[in-house]
C-alpha positions in Angstrom: -0.2 -0.1 0.0 2.9 2.1 1.3 4.2 1.4 -2.4 1.0 2.2 -4.3 1.0 5.5 -2.6 5.0 6.5 -3.5 4.0 5.7 -7.1 0.9 8.1 -7.0 2.8 10.7 -5.3 5.9 10.6 -7.7 3.4 10.6 -10.7 1.9 13.6 -9.5 4.7 15.7 -8.7 6.3 14.8 -12.4 3.0 15.7 -13.6 3.3 19.1 -12.0 6.8 19.4 -13.0 6.2 18.8 -16.6 3.4 21.5 -16.3 6.2 23.9 -15.3 9.0 22.9 -17.4 7.7 22.1 -20.6 6.4 25.5 -21.8 9.8 26.9 -20.5 11.9 24.2 -22.6 9.7 24.9 -25.8 9.6 28.8 -25.2 12.0 30.2 -28.0 10.6 27.9 -30.5 7.5 28.9 -29.9 8.3 32.4 -30.6 10.4 31.9 -33.4 7.5 30.0 -34.7 4.8 32.4 -34.2 6.7 35.6 -35.2 7.8 33.9 -38.8 4.8 32.7 -39.4 2.8 36.0 -38.4 4.8 37.9 -40.5 4.5 35.6 -43.7 0.8 36.4 -43.2 1.1 40.2 -43.3 2.3 42.9 -45.5 4.0 44.3 -41.7 6.1 44.0 -39.3 4.8 42.1 -36.0 7.1 41.1 -33.4 6.2 40.5 -29.4 8.3 40.6 -26.2 8.1 38.4 -23.2 4.9 35.5 -23.1 3.9 32.8 -20.3 2.4 29.6 -20.8 1.3 28.0 -17.7 -1.3 25.6 -16.5 -0.6 26.3 -12.6 -1.9 30.1 -12.7 -5.2 29.5 -13.7 -5.4 25.5 -13.1 -7.4 23.2 -14.2 -7.2 26.0 -17.3 -4.9 27.0 -19.2 -3.1 30.4 -19.2 -1.6 32.2 -22.0 -0.1 35.8 -21.8 1.9 37.7 -23.9 3.7 41.0 -23.9 4.7 43.9 -26.1 2.8 43.2 -29.1 3.4 45.3 -32.3 2.3 45.5 -35.6 4.2 48.4 -37.4 3.6 49.5 -41.2 5.7 49.0 -44.5 6.6 51.1 -47.6 4.3 54.1 -47.6 3.1 53.3 -43.7 7.0 52.6 -42.6 7.0 53.7 -39.1 3.5 54.2 -38.3 2.4 51.5 -35.6 -1.1 50.1 -36.5 -1.6 47.9 -33.5 0.1 47.9 -30.0 -0.4 46.0 -26.9 0.8 46.1 -23.7 -0.5 42.5 -22.3 -3.0 39.8 -24.2 -3.8 37.9 -21.8 -5.8 34.2 -22.2 -7.4 31.9 -20.5 -8.8 28.4 -21.9 -10.5 25.7 -20.6 -8.0 22.8 -20.7 -10.2 20.2 -21.3 -11.8 21.7 -24.6 -8.3 21.8 -25.7 -7.8 18.0 -25.0 -11.1 17.2 -26.6 -10.4 19.6 -29.8 -14.1 19.7 -30.7 -14.2 23.2 -29.7 -12.1 25.9 -27.6 -13.4 27.3 -24.5 -11.6 30.7 -23.8 -12.8 31.6 -20.3 -11.5 35.3 -20.7 -9.6 37.3 -23.3 -8.1 40.5 -21.4 -6.0 43.2 -23.8 -3.8 45.7 -21.5 -3.5 49.1 -23.2 -4.1 48.3 -26.6 -3.2 51.4 -29.1 -4.8 51.4 -32.6 -3.4 53.8 -35.2 -5.7 53.4 -38.2 -4.5 55.4 -41.3 -6.3 56.6 -44.6 -4.2 58.5 -47.1 -5.5 61.0 -49.9 -5.1 57.9 -52.4 -7.0 55.6 -50.5 -4.2 53.3 -49.4 -4.5 52.2 -46.1 -2.4 50.8 -43.4 -5.0 48.2 -42.0 -5.4 46.6 -45.2 -2.0 44.3 -44.5 -3.6 40.5 -45.4 -1.7 39.3 -48.2 -3.5 37.0 -50.8 -2.9 33.4 -50.7 -3.9 32.7 -53.8 -6.4 29.8 -53.1 -9.5 29.4 -54.1 -12.4 29.9 -51.8 -14.9 27.2 -51.1 -18.1 27.8 -52.2 -19.6 24.9 -51.2 -21.4 25.4 -47.6 -20.4 22.3 -44.6 -22.8 19.2 -45.4 -26.0 19.9 -42.9 -25.2 17.7 -39.5 -21.3 17.9 -39.9 -19.7 19.6 -37.2 -17.1 21.9 -37.3 -13.5 21.2 -36.2 -12.8 24.3 -34.5 -15.3 26.4 -32.6 -14.8 29.6 -30.0 -16.8 29.3 -26.7 -15.5 32.9 -25.5 -16.7 34.0 -21.9 -15.5 37.4 -21.3 -13.9 40.0 -23.0 -12.0 43.2 -21.3 -10.4 46.4 -22.6 -8.2 48.4 -20.3 -6.8 51.5 -20.8 -6.9 51.5 -24.8 -6.6 54.0 -27.3 -7.8 54.5 -30.9 -6.8 57.2 -33.8 -8.5 57.0 -37.0 -7.1 59.5 -39.3 -8.3 59.4 -42.9 -7.5 62.1 -45.4 -9.7 61.2 -47.8 -12.6 63.0 -46.0 -10.8 64.8 -44.1 -11.7 63.1 -40.7 -9.4 62.3 -37.4 -11.0 60.6 -34.4 -9.0 60.0 -31.2 -10.4 58.0 -28.7 -8.4 57.8 -25.0 -9.1 56.0 -22.2 -11.1 52.9 -23.6 -12.3 50.9 -21.1 -15.0 48.1 -22.8 -16.3 45.0 -20.8 -18.4 42.0 -22.9 -20.2 39.1 -21.6 -22.0 36.8 -23.0 -22.5 33.2 -24.2 -20.6 34.0 -27.8 -21.1 30.0 -28.7 -24.7 30.7 -29.8 -25.4 31.7 -33.5 -27.8 34.7 -31.9 -27.1 35.7 -28.0 -27.4 38.4 -25.7 -23.9 40.6 -24.9 -23.9 43.0 -21.6 -21.7 46.2 -22.8 -19.7 48.7 -20.6 -18.0 51.0 -22.7 -16.1 54.1 -20.9 -13.6 56.5 -22.7 -12.3 58.9 -21.0 -11.9 61.5 -23.8 -13.3 61.3 -27.0 -12.3 63.7 -30.1 -13.6 64.4 -33.8 -12.4 66.9 -36.1 -13.9 66.9 -39.6 -12.3 68.9 -42.5 -9.8 71.0 -40.1 -13.4 71.5 -37.4 -13.1 70.4 -33.9 -16.9 69.3 -33.9 -16.0 67.2 -30.3 -13.7 68.0 -27.9 -12.0 66.3 -25.2 -16.2 64.7 -24.4 -16.4 61.7 -21.9 -18.4 58.8 -23.1 -19.9 56.1 -21.0 -22.4 53.4 -22.3 -24.2 50.7 -20.4 -26.0 48.5 -23.3 -27.4 45.1 -23.8 -26.8 44.2 -27.5 -28.2 41.0 -29.4 -25.6 39.6 -31.6 -26.3 37.6 -34.3 -23.4 35.7 -35.6 -23.8 34.3 -38.4 -25.4 37.3 -40.1 -22.3 39.9 -37.9 -25.6 42.2 -36.7 -25.7 43.7 -33.6 -29.7 44.9 -32.3 -29.7 47.4 -29.4 -31.8 46.8 -27.0 -32.0 48.3 -23.3 -29.3 51.4 -23.2 -27.7 54.1 -21.9 -25.4 56.4 -23.4 -23.9 59.6 -21.9 -21.6 62.2 -23.8 -20.3 64.2 -20.7 -23.6 64.8 -19.1 -25.9 64.6 -21.9 -27.7 61.7 -21.7 -28.9 60.1 -25.1 -31.1 56.7 -25.8 -30.8 54.9 -29.0 -32.4 51.9 -30.8 -31.8 49.6 -34.1 -29.5 47.8 -35.4 -25.8 47.3 -37.3 -24.7 45.0 -39.3 -21.6 44.0 -41.1 -21.9 41.0 -43.8 -19.3 42.1 -46.0 -17.2 45.5 -46.4 -20.1 47.6 -46.3 -21.9 47.9 -43.2 -25.5 48.3 -43.1 -27.5 50.2 -40.2 -30.9 51.4 -39.3 -30.5 53.8 -36.2 -33.0 56.2 -34.3 -31.2 58.5 -31.4 -33.0 61.1 -29.1 -32.5 62.5 -25.5 -35.4 62.7 -23.4 -36.1 66.5 -22.7 -33.4 67.5 -20.4 -32.1 70.7 -18.6 -30.3 73.0 -20.9 -27.7 72.6 -18.5 -26.5 69.3 -20.3 -26.0 71.3 -23.0 -23.3 73.0 -21.9 -21.9 70.2 -20.3 -20.4 69.3 -24.3 -18.2 72.5 -23.4 -14.4 70.9 -23.7 -13.5 70.0 -20.2 -10.5 72.5 -19.9 -13.4 75.2 -20.1 -15.7 73.3 -17.8 -14.6 75.0 -14.6 -15.3 78.6 -16.1 -19.4 77.0 -15.7 -18.9 76.4 -12.3 -21.9 78.1 -10.7 -24.0 79.1 -13.6 -27.2 79.5 -13.3 -29.2 78.3 -16.1 -33.1 77.4 -17.0 -34.8 76.0 -20.0 -34.6 72.6 -22.0 -33.3 70.7 -24.3 -33.9 68.0 -26.6 -31.9 66.1 -29.7 -33.1 63.3 -32.4 -31.8 61.9 -35.2 -31.1 58.7 -37.3 -29.2 57.1 -39.0 -30.3 54.4 -42.0 -28.4 52.8 -44.9 -25.1 51.5 -45.8 -21.9 53.2 -45.7 -19.1 51.9 -48.2 -16.4 53.8 -49.1 -17.8 56.6 -51.1 -21.6 55.6 -50.6 -23.1 56.9 -47.0 -26.5 56.0 -45.3 -29.2 58.9 -45.0 -28.7 60.9 -41.6 -30.2 63.9 -39.7 -30.4 65.3 -36.1 -32.8 67.7 -34.7 -31.8 70.3 -32.1 -34.5 72.2 -29.8 -33.8 74.6 -27.3 -36.6 76.5 -25.7 -36.7 79.4 -23.2 -33.5 78.8 -21.8 -31.1 81.2 -20.2 -27.7 81.3 -18.0 -26.1 83.7 -15.8 -22.5 84.0 -14.1 -23.0 84.0 -10.5 -20.9 86.8 -10.4 -22.1 89.1 -13.1 -25.1 91.5 -13.0 -26.9 90.5 -16.5 -28.1 87.3 -18.1 -27.7 85.7 -21.4 -31.9 84.9 -21.9 -34.6 83.7 -24.0 -32.6 81.6 -26.1 -34.6 79.8 -28.5 -33.2 77.3 -30.7 -34.9 75.5 -33.7 -31.9 73.5 -36.0 -31.9 70.5 -38.3 -29.4 68.1 -40.3 -30.7 66.1 -42.9 -29.6 64.1 -45.5 -32.2 61.8 -46.1 -31.4 60.2 -49.7 -27.8 59.9 -48.1 -24.5 61.2 -49.0 -22.4 64.4 -47.9 -23.6 66.5 -51.0 -27.1 65.9 -50.2 -26.8 67.5 -46.9 -29.1 70.4 -45.7 -28.8 72.3 -42.9 -32.0 73.8 -41.7 -31.3 76.6 -38.8 -34.9 77.8 -38.4 -34.1 80.1 -35.7 -31.8 81.1 -33.1 -32.8 83.9 -30.7 -30.6 85.0 -28.4 -30.8 88.1 -25.9 -27.5 89.5 -24.6 -27.9 92.0 -21.7 -31.1 92.7 -23.0 -30.1 93.2 -26.2 -32.0 90.6 -28.8 -30.6 88.9 -31.6 -31.7 86.6 -34.6 -29.9 84.3 -36.8 -31.3 81.8 -39.5 -29.1 79.9 -41.9 -30.2 77.3 -45.0 -27.4 75.4 -46.2 -27.6 73.0 -49.1 -24.8 71.4 -51.6 -22.2 71.7 -49.2 -19.8 69.6 -51.6 -19.9 70.7 -55.1 -21.2 74.2 -54.7 -22.8 75.2 -51.4 -26.2 77.7 -51.7 -26.4 79.8 -48.8 -29.6 81.8 -47.6 -28.8 83.2 -44.2 -30.4 86.6 -42.3 -28.9 88.0 -39.0 -31.1 90.6 -37.4 -30.1 92.5 -34.0 -28.4 94.8 -31.9 -25.0 94.2 -29.4 -23.7 97.1 -27.5 -20.2 95.6 -27.0 -19.9 97.6 -23.5 -22.6 95.4 -21.9 -20.5 91.9 -22.6 -18.7 92.2 -19.5 -22.2 92.3 -17.9 -22.8 88.8 -19.1 -19.4 87.0 -19.6 -16.3 86.9 -17.2 -13.4 88.9 -19.3 -9.9 89.0 -18.6 -8.7 92.1 -16.1 -7.8 94.9 -18.5 -10.1 94.3 -21.5 -12.5 96.7 -22.9 -14.8 96.4 -25.7 -17.1 99.5 -26.8 -19.2 100.6 -29.3 -22.5 99.0 -30.7 -22.9 96.1 -32.9 -26.2 96.5 -35.4 -27.3 94.0 -37.9 -30.3 93.5 -40.6 -28.5 91.5 -43.1 -30.4 88.8 -45.4 -28.2 86.9 -48.3 -28.8 84.3 -51.0 -26.6 82.6 -53.6 -24.4 80.2 -54.6 -20.4 79.8 -54.1 -19.8 79.6 -57.7 -21.0 83.2 -58.0 -18.8 84.7 -56.3 -16.4 82.5 -57.8 -17.0 83.3 -61.1 -17.7 87.5 -59.9 -21.1 86.9 -61.3 -22.6 89.4 -58.5 -25.9 90.4 -60.3 -27.1 86.8 -59.0 -26.0 87.2 -55.5 -28.8 88.6 -53.5 -27.7 90.4 -50.6 -30.1 92.9 -48.6 -28.3 95.6 -45.9 -30.8 97.4 -44.3 
């Protein structure tokens, strides 16, 4: 009996030793093989640092971690890092590896990933790095009842401290996300499943054609998605999205069956306080809003419907309304009041040149001085047509009574306007001034 116990104990110790030693013995060979095969598969330079293979850390699960992963461009993208990951961490069910029918990954943690997608003016993109292998794609589907040799069973995906940059010179557009944290959990083994999503971005920046539309906005998303893996379609159900302090609710779906992105989304705010619109002011200026008194209501609604692919754009629109709003700084005697805004941006047929900007009403009273503005803009890409009006009076020395100014700064005089303008940009470029209507009263 003692001999049997000694034998069992020795075998157990031997197994434990093998679990620790084998990954170490074959580490260099594995690293070289993975680097070689990875670089052979793409038009880019792939490298990584230390990695850890272990059956001890998460026993009885298999643990795999790799550090300092980088994917760098070549040729015209030489020196541009497409992707970098500080650490990539997997926990895999050991028995699923032994059986081989499916690989069950219990979790994937991606620590401090950095993605820099860049598109040049000629349309070349640094993320199109896959090499063509010359093989003919199979056109016949797997026969009914035949099981697949590999099935991914992911339970949890987490991204910590991510950074994403999308720089597209064809628009031109520049988007940046910093401090990105994402948690996805659910049963990824099902073709149709519900996925719980938590997303936080410390800052979100969006610049289009040299204009900064969003600057350092904080974004938070808590949503439940239905995911259809066969159609690669995501349907949004219960969700809560906030941009700084502005709450948005949205519904609809996004599908990516091939290269194109199909979508049908609507979004809106519940009628909320005007202060939430002021919260979109960049964080570096937000301290100047502390203690500001506000009144009024705000509503935002919009939609995106159609297909996006290269120069093909979906229909889209946004409608902003502000009613009976005001704001007043705590140490200043007068307020900006009676703010009334009704503005729409629409492209019902899709395409940027079909966009119509219609500011039907923009009314504001600055220290008792009323000011009105309206704008209609169409064909903004090919040949902008503009119809605009501006009417009001502004006593410049009253500005200091409503907006904080630097010490020793002074404004004097009175600005009055009653202007109506209509015509196309081409009339100015061609000096056809008789076709341009300009009325100054």
